[in-house]
Legacy VTK file of the C-alpha trace (Angstrom):
# vtk DataFile Version 3.0
C-alpha trace
ASCII
DATASET POLYDATA
POINTS 158 float
-18.799 -1.619 10.676
-17.626 -4.827 8.997
-14.857 -6.510 11.009
-11.422 -6.710 9.414
-10.178 -9.992 8.061
-8.344 -12.585 10.099
-4.801 -11.478 10.905
-3.513 -14.751 9.416
-4.623 -13.504 5.975
-2.533 -10.316 6.237
0.777 -12.022 5.401
0.291 -12.133 1.589
-0.175 -8.334 1.579
3.002 -7.841 3.631
5.045 -10.442 1.768
4.145 -8.900 -1.576
4.703 -5.302 -0.436
8.147 -6.018 0.951
9.353 -8.162 -1.966
8.101 -5.787 -4.687
9.383 -2.595 -3.018
12.754 -4.210 -2.361
13.043 -5.478 -5.945
12.268 -2.100 -7.582
14.050 0.192 -5.095
16.777 -1.991 -3.556
15.561 -0.793 -0.124
15.363 -3.410 2.644
12.099 -2.984 4.565
10.954 -4.404 7.890
7.423 -4.802 9.216
6.449 -2.520 12.088
3.743 -3.055 14.677
0.255 -3.329 13.126
-2.509 -1.247 14.688
-6.170 -0.432 14.110
-6.561 2.826 12.222
-9.053 5.658 11.884
-7.598 6.486 8.440
-6.506 9.998 9.376
-3.254 10.887 7.606
-1.899 14.184 8.928
1.371 14.670 6.994
1.589 15.633 3.334
1.181 12.199 1.792
0.787 10.429 -1.526
-1.759 7.645 -0.989
-2.759 5.043 -3.556
-6.005 3.117 -3.045
-6.613 -0.201 -4.793
-9.911 -2.045 -4.473
-10.112 -5.770 -3.812
-12.984 -7.852 -5.252
-13.781 -11.550 -5.470
-13.446 -13.862 -2.460
-12.296 -10.807 -0.482
-13.747 -7.333 -0.609
-12.403 -3.968 0.450
-9.588 -1.530 -0.087
-5.835 -1.415 0.387
-4.062 1.935 0.627
-0.332 2.415 0.192
0.659 5.740 1.793
4.029 7.490 1.568
4.947 10.854 3.059
5.854 13.303 0.307
9.684 13.049 0.544
9.545 9.248 0.687
7.178 9.140 -2.294
9.635 11.253 -4.307
12.536 9.013 -3.250
10.705 5.816 -4.248
9.615 7.335 -7.577
13.208 8.383 -8.261
14.510 4.883 -7.545
11.828 3.398 -9.793
12.991 5.726 -12.585
16.616 4.557 -12.278
17.762 7.495 -10.159
16.216 10.302 -12.196
15.807 13.217 -9.764
12.203 13.700 -8.618
11.510 17.107 -7.112
7.725 17.043 -7.425
5.040 14.394 -7.539
4.169 15.187 -11.141
2.499 12.940 -13.717
5.635 10.833 -14.286
6.266 10.264 -10.561
2.576 9.521 -9.979
2.602 6.984 -12.791
5.596 5.210 -11.235
3.986 5.104 -7.770
0.650 3.923 -9.145
2.466 1.173 -11.025
4.172 0.166 -7.775
0.753 -0.324 -6.182
-0.384 -2.374 -9.201
2.693 -4.578 -8.931
2.191 -5.106 -5.187
-1.509 -5.875 -5.415
-1.150 -8.034 -8.538
1.479 -10.090 -6.746
-0.771 -10.263 -3.673
-3.598 -11.638 -5.841
-1.205 -14.266 -7.214
-0.130 -15.316 -3.706
-3.758 -15.635 -2.612
-4.577 -17.710 -5.720
-1.874 -20.239 -4.763
-3.669 -20.498 -1.399
-7.006 -21.143 -3.115
-8.480 -17.659 -2.638
-9.309 -15.852 -5.878
-9.292 -12.048 -5.796
-9.010 -9.338 -8.387
-7.966 -5.709 -8.063
-9.290 -2.398 -9.350
-7.182 0.285 -11.037
-5.357 2.514 -8.542
-6.763 5.811 -7.347
-4.251 8.267 -5.906
-4.811 11.157 -3.522
-2.166 13.665 -2.528
-2.330 16.183 0.274
-2.268 16.652 4.010
-4.827 16.002 6.704
-6.431 13.294 4.594
-9.382 11.540 6.221
-10.468 8.375 4.466
-13.792 6.718 5.319
-14.758 3.054 5.035
-17.333 0.630 6.414
-14.625 -1.983 7.033
-12.323 -1.953 10.064
-8.853 -0.923 8.970
-5.417 -2.153 9.927
-2.357 0.055 9.493
0.944 -1.781 9.035
4.062 0.380 8.887
6.841 -0.798 6.610
10.071 0.487 8.111
13.255 1.657 6.427
16.142 2.682 8.671
13.733 2.421 11.612
11.304 5.018 10.187
7.683 4.496 9.098
8.590 4.686 5.431
5.472 3.225 3.841
2.177 2.735 5.617
0.015 -0.085 4.325
-3.657 0.316 5.228
-5.589 -2.919 4.825
-9.376 -2.851 5.151
-10.474 -6.076 3.546
-12.823 -8.838 4.656
-13.173 -12.392 3.416
-16.621 -13.608 2.409
LINES 1 159
158 0 1 2 3 4 5 6 7 8 9 10 11 12 13 14 15 16 17 18 19 20 21 22 23 24 25 26 27 28 29 30 31 32 33 34 35 36 37 38 39 40 41 42 43 44 45 46 47 48 49 50 51 52 53 54 55 56 57 58 59 60 61 62 63 64 65 66 67 68 69 70 71 72 73 74 75 76 77 78 79 80 81 82 83 84 85 86 87 88 89 90 91 92 93 94 95 96 97 98 99 100 101 102 103 104 105 106 107 108 109 110 111 112 113 114 115 116 117 118 119 120 121 122 123 124 125 126 127 128 129 130 131 132 133 134 135 136 137 138 139 140 141 142 143 144 145 146 147 148 149 150 151 152 153 154 155 156 157
């Protein structure tokens, strides 16, 4: 197992996630307590995986429980009701992950670390078990005190 990256390098992921989600949804998020993860997601969840390449390598997964995913997609589509995670809602959520990770890459570049990202890959279901060779860190992003978005970071710096 490859050890996870230094905790000091986690802030650009969090900073970007919070600022982008807040700007597109008008929802004020807070950072919960980070913890190591086994990547088992029990609830029905929409999870978007984006690869990281360059000076850092690994994966970042943005995971939202089904009702939260529909709420975020609705807010991204200017309040249009979302009752299912169909192609339109999926497109909005995948674009959210692109915006977050693109902004993260920009933040890292200002710090002298050049990374690039892969196109998003989404999975949707319950009892998801993701596997990786890199230690993972789960950081909950809280809204109204609830784990609203879970950010799974399994990236290492070369």
